[in-house]
TORZAVEX-245133 format. One line per 8 residues: number of its first residue (from 1); their letters; for each residue x negated, y negated, z negated of N, C-alpha, C. Coordinates in steps of 0.1 Angstrom, whole numbers, plus 5000, padded with zeros to 4 digits. Layout:
! residues N
NUM	A	X,Y,Z,X,Y,Z,X,Y,Z ~ ...
***
This chain:
! residues 174
1	APPLEDER	5364,3706,3235,5375,3701,3242,5375,3705,3256 ~ 5386,3707,3263,5385,3709,3277,5377,3699,3284 ~ 5369,3702,3295,5360,3693,3301,5367,3679,3306 ~ 5379,3680,3312,5385,3668,3316,5389,3659,3305 ~ 5394,3665,3294,5398,3657,3282,5386,3651,3276 ~ 5375,3658,3275,5362,3653,3270,5357,3641,3278 ~ 5358,3643,3291,5353,3632,3300,5361,3619,3299 ~ 5374,3621,3297,5383,3609,3295,5380,3602,3282
9	HPAFSKMF	5377,3609,3272,5375,3603,3259,5363,3609,3251 ~ 5350,3607,3256,5339,3613,3250,5336,3608,3236 ~ 5339,3595,3233,5336,3590,3220,5347,3595,3210 ~ 5359,3597,3214,5370,3602,3206,5366,3616,3202 ~ 5361,3624,3211,5358,3638,3208,5347,3639,3197 ~ 5337,3630,3198,5326,3631,3188,5330,3627,3174 ~ 5341,3620,3173,5345,3616,3159,5350,3627,3150 ~ 5352,3638,3156,5358,3649,3148,5347,3661,3146
17	VCGEFVPR	5335,3657,3146,5324,3667,3144,5318,3664,3131 ~ 5316,3675,3123,5310,3674,3109,5297,3682,3109 ~ 5287,3675,3104,5274,3682,3102,5270,3684,3088 ~ 5265,3696,3085,5260,3699,3071,5247,3706,3072 ~ 5239,3703,3062,5225,3709,3061,5226,3723,3054 ~ 5219,3733,3060,5218,3746,3055,5204,3749,3051 ~ 5200,3746,3038,5186,3747,3034,5179,3760,3037 ~ 5186,3772,3034,5180,3785,3036,5176,3788,3050
25	LNGLLFTR	5182,3781,3060,5179,3783,3074,5171,3771,3080 ~ 5168,3761,3072,5162,3749,3077,5170,3744,3089 ~ 5183,3743,3088,5191,3739,3099,5203,3731,3096 ~ 5209,3726,3107,5221,3718,3106,5233,3726,3113 ~ 5244,3727,3105,5256,3734,3110,5266,3724,3114 ~ 5271,3725,3126,5281,3715,3131,5295,3723,3134 ~ 5305,3717,3128,5319,3722,3131,5327,3711,3136 ~ 5337,3715,3143,5347,3705,3149,5360,3707,3143
33	RPRSSHDT	5367,3696,3139,5380,3697,3134,5390,3703,3145 ~ 5397,3713,3142,5406,3719,3153,5417,3708,3157 ~ 5420,3708,3170,5430,3699,3175,5444,3704,3172 ~ 5446,3717,3170,5459,3722,3167,5457,3735,3159 ~ 5468,3741,3154,5467,3753,3146,5462,3765,3154 ~ 5463,3764,3167,5459,3775,3176,5445,3773,3181 ~ 5439,3762,3179,5425,3758,3184,5415,3765,3175 ~ 5405,3771,3181,5394,3777,3174,5381,3772,3180
41	PPVLLHRV	5377,3760,3176,5365,3753,3182,5352,3761,3178 ~ 5342,3761,3187,5330,3768,3184,5322,3761,3173 ~ 5313,3768,3167,5304,3763,3157,5290,3763,3162 ~ 5282,3752,3159,5269,3751,3164,5259,3750,3153 ~ 5247,3757,3154,5237,3756,3144,5224,3752,3152 ~ 5217,3742,3146,5204,3738,3152,5194,3740,3140 ~ 5184,3747,3142,5175,3751,3132,5160,3751,3136 ~ 5151,3752,3127,5137,3754,3130,5132,3766,3123
49	VFGAPDMD	5124,3774,3131,5118,3786,3125,5103,3784,3125 ~ 5097,3787,3114,5083,3784,3112,5075,3797,3113 ~ 5063,3796,3119,5054,3807,3121,5046,3810,3109 ~ 5046,3802,3098,5038,3804,3086,5046,3800,3074 ~ 5045,3807,3063,5053,3803,3051,5049,3790,3045 ~ 5037,3784,3048,5034,3772,3041,5039,3759,3049 ~ 5046,3762,3060,5052,3750,3067,5066,3747,3062 ~ 5070,3735,3063,5083,3731,3057,5090,3720,3066
57	LAGFDTDR	5102,3719,3064,5110,3709,3071,5108,3696,3063 ~ 5105,3685,3070,5103,3672,3064,5115,3663,3063 ~ 5125,3666,3072,5138,3658,3071,5148,3662,3081 ~ 5160,3656,3080,5171,3659,3089,5180,3647,3089 ~ 5188,3647,3100,5198,3636,3101,5209,3641,3111 ~ 5221,3637,3108,5232,3640,3118,5239,3628,3123 ~ 5235,3616,3119,5241,3603,3123,5232,3595,3132 ~ 5236,3593,3145,5228,3586,3154,5225,3571,3150
65	RSFLGRSG	5235,3565,3144,5233,3551,3139,5222,3551,3128 ~ 5222,3560,3119,5212,3561,3109,5198,3564,3116 ~ 5198,3573,3125,5186,3577,3132,5179,3565,3140 ~ 5188,3558,3147,5182,3547,3155,5179,3535,3147 ~ 5186,3532,3136,5184,3521,3127,5192,3509,3131 ~ 5191,3498,3123,5199,3487,3125,5198,3481,3139 ~ 5186,3480,3145,5185,3474,3158,5189,3484,3169 ~ 5189,3496,3166,5194,3507,3176,5184,3508,3187
73	DPQRPHGI	5171,3507,3185,5161,3508,3195,5157,3523,3198 ~ 5162,3529,3209,5158,3543,3212,5143,3545,3216 ~ 5136,3534,3219,5122,3535,3222,5114,3536,3209 ~ 5119,3531,3198,5112,3532,3185,5123,3534,3174 ~ 5129,3546,3173,5139,3548,3164,5135,3548,3149 ~ 5143,3543,3141,5140,3542,3126,5137,3556,3120 ~ 5144,3566,3125,5142,3579,3119,5128,3585,3122 ~ 5122,3581,3133,5108,3585,3136,5098,3577,3128
81	VEGLSGTV	5100,3564,3128,5091,3555,3121,5091,3556,3106 ~ 5103,3556,3100,5105,3556,3086,5108,3570,3080 ~ 5112,3579,3088,5116,3592,3083,5131,3593,3084 ~ 5136,3606,3084,5150,3608,3085,5158,3606,3072 ~ 5170,3602,3073,5178,3598,3061,5185,3609,3054 ~ 5187,3621,3060,5194,3632,3054,5209,3630,3054 ~ 5214,3622,3063,5228,3619,3065,5235,3632,3070 ~ 5246,3636,3064,5254,3647,3068,5269,3643,3067
89	GWTLDPIM	5278,3651,3072,5292,3648,3070,5298,3644,3083 ~ 5310,3637,3082,5317,3632,3094,5311,3619,3098 ~ 5305,3618,3110,5299,3606,3115,5306,3602,3128 ~ 5305,3590,3132,5311,3585,3144,5304,3590,3156 ~ 5291,3592,3155,5283,3596,3167,5272,3606,3162 ~ 5276,3619,3162,5267,3629,3156,5255,3632,3165 ~ 5244,3636,3159,5231,3640,3165,5226,3652,3157 ~ 5217,3660,3164,5210,3671,3157,5195,3667,3156
97	SLQVRLVL	5191,3663,3145,5177,3658,3143,5170,3665,3131 ~ 5160,3673,3134,5152,3680,3124,5138,3675,3126 ~ 5131,3672,3115,5118,3667,3115,5108,3676,3108 ~ 5097,3679,3115,5086,3687,3110,5073,3679,3110 ~ 5067,3679,3098,5054,3672,3097,5043,3682,3094 ~ 5032,3681,3101,5021,3690,3097,5008,3684,3101 ~ 4998,3688,3094,4984,3683,3097,4976,3695,3102 ~ 4970,3692,3114,4962,3703,3120,4947,3700,3119
105	EPQERRQF	4940,3710,3115,4925,3708,3115,4921,3711,3129 ~ 4908,3706,3132,4903,3709,3146,4904,3724,3149 ~ 4909,3727,3161,4910,3741,3166,4921,3749,3159 ~ 4928,3743,3150,4938,3751,3142,4951,3752,3151 ~ 4958,3763,3150,4970,3765,3157,4982,3768,3148 ~ 4993,3762,3150,5005,3765,3142,5017,3766,3152 ~ 5027,3774,3148,5038,3776,3157,5051,3773,3149 ~ 5060,3767,3156,5074,3766,3151,5083,3764,3163
113	AFLTMVAG	5095,3768,3161,5105,3768,3172,5118,3762,3168 ~ 5123,3753,3176,5137,3748,3174,5147,3756,3182 ~ 5157,3761,3175,5167,3770,3181,5181,3763,3180 ~ 5189,3764,3190,5202,3759,3190,5211,3771,3194 ~ 5221,3774,3185,5230,3786,3188,5244,3782,3186 ~ 5253,3788,3193,5267,3786,3192,5274,3799,3191 ~ 5285,3799,3182,5293,3811,3180,5307,3806,3177 ~ 5316,3816,3176,5330,3813,3174,5334,3810,3160
121	SPGSVLEL	5325,3812,3150,5329,3809,3136,5316,3807,3128 ~ 5317,3800,3117,5305,3798,3108,5298,3811,3105 ~ 5306,3821,3101,5300,3834,3097,5292,3840,3109 ~ 5297,3839,3121,5291,3845,3132,5278,3838,3136 ~ 5278,3824,3135,5266,3817,3138,5255,3819,3128 ~ 5259,3820,3115,5249,3822,3104,5243,3836,3105 ~ 5251,3846,3109,5246,3860,3111,5237,3860,3123 ~ 5240,3853,3134,5231,3851,3145,5218,3845,3141
129	AERYAGFA	5218,3835,3133,5206,3828,3128,5197,3837,3120 ~ 5203,3845,3112,5195,3855,3104,5188,3865,3113 ~ 5195,3869,3124,5189,3878,3133,5177,3873,3140 ~ 5176,3860,3142,5165,3853,3149,5157,3844,3140 ~ 5153,3850,3129,5147,3843,3118,5131,3843,3119 ~ 5126,3851,3128,5111,3851,3129,5106,3852,3143 ~ 5094,3849,3145,5088,3849,3158,5088,3862,3165 ~ 5088,3873,3158,5088,3886,3164,5102,3888,3171
137	SLDWTLGD	5113,3885,3165,5126,3886,3171,5128,3876,3183 ~ 5122,3865,3182,5123,3855,3193,5115,3860,3205 ~ 5103,3865,3202,5095,3871,3214,5102,3882,3220 ~ 5108,3891,3213,5115,3902,3218,5127,3897,3227 ~ 5134,3888,3221,5146,3883,3228,5142,3876,3241 ~ 5132,3867,3241,5128,3860,3253,5123,3870,3264 ~ 5115,3880,3259,5111,3890,3269,5122,3898,3275 ~ 5132,3902,3266,5143,3909,3271,5152,3901,3281
145	AAAEAARE	5153,3888,3278,5161,3879,3287,5154,3877,3300 ~ 5140,3876,3300,5133,3875,3312,5134,3888,3321 ~ 5134,3899,3315,5135,3912,3322,5149,3913,3328 ~ 5159,3909,3320,5173,3910,3325,5175,3900,3337 ~ 5169,3888,3336,5170,3878,3347,5164,3884,3359 ~ 5152,3890,3358,5145,3896,3369,5153,3907,3376 ~ 5160,3915,3367,5168,3926,3372,5180,3921,3380 ~ 5186,3910,3375,5198,3904,3381,5194,3898,3395
153	AQLVGLEP	5182,3891,3395,5178,3884,3407,5175,3895,3418 ~ 5169,3906,3414,5166,3917,3423,5179,3923,3428 ~ 5189,3924,3419,5202,3930,3423,5209,3922,3434 ~ 5208,3909,3432,5215,3900,3442,5206,3896,3454 ~ 5194,3901,3454,5185,3899,3465,5178,3885,3465 ~ 5176,3879,3454,5170,3866,3453,5154,3868,3452 ~ 5147,3861,3460,5133,3861,3459,5128,3851,3448 ~ 5117,3855,3441,5113,3846,3430,5111,3831,3434
161	DRLPEVAT	5106,3829,3446,5103,3815,3449,5116,3807,3451 ~ 5128,3813,3453,5140,3807,3455,5148,3804,3441 ~ 5143,3810,3430,5150,3808,3418,5151,3794,3413 ~ 5141,3785,3414,5143,3771,3410,5155,3764,3418 ~ 5156,3767,3431,5167,3762,3439,5180,3766,3433 ~ 5181,3779,3430,5194,3785,3426,5197,3779,3412 ~ 5187,3777,3403,5189,3772,3390,5195,3757,3391 ~ 5189,3750,3400,5194,3736,3403,5208,3736,3408
169	LASLLI	5211,3744,3417,5225,3745,3422,5234,3749,3412 ~ 5231,3759,3404,5240,3764,3393,5242,3753,3383 ~ 5232,3745,3379,5234,3735,3369,5244,3724,3375 ~ 5243,3721,3388,5252,3712,3394,5266,3717,3394 ~ 5268,3730,3396,5281,3736,3397,5288,3736,3383 ~ 5279,3739,3373,5285,3739,3359,5288,3726,3354
***
């Protein structure tokens, strides 16, 4: 929604978001009901990428009420204590919750990454997800982004120690 419209009615905007589980991507796909026939809302995918084939997703949830539980305690949410419910569909207050459980032996190291991506259509976001399905592609992308950010900072004459200030200012402007 346009920012001013969303600010006026944030709860109303959330009511029209649908979440679905995409097993092959270990992810949650969110779509928003269009407000008009000319509206093309973005599509969001939140997923987990594992660094080893023996790791697995333990649960997911897209409903904040289910996640928090009956008492609604954010300090001790039901979804963390009891496990996630697997709720999907149209909810009054959507969330993106993926759960990974693993047991580590002493000195053992495991990698996994949570990714959130947005595109203009379900097909586009799923294609994007397939492109970033492994740690090699993630490492390459992050390295490429860091190099591009350094080039842009040099181009506009920003010194590295000023970058945190610029990032803070940019976030306030956005």
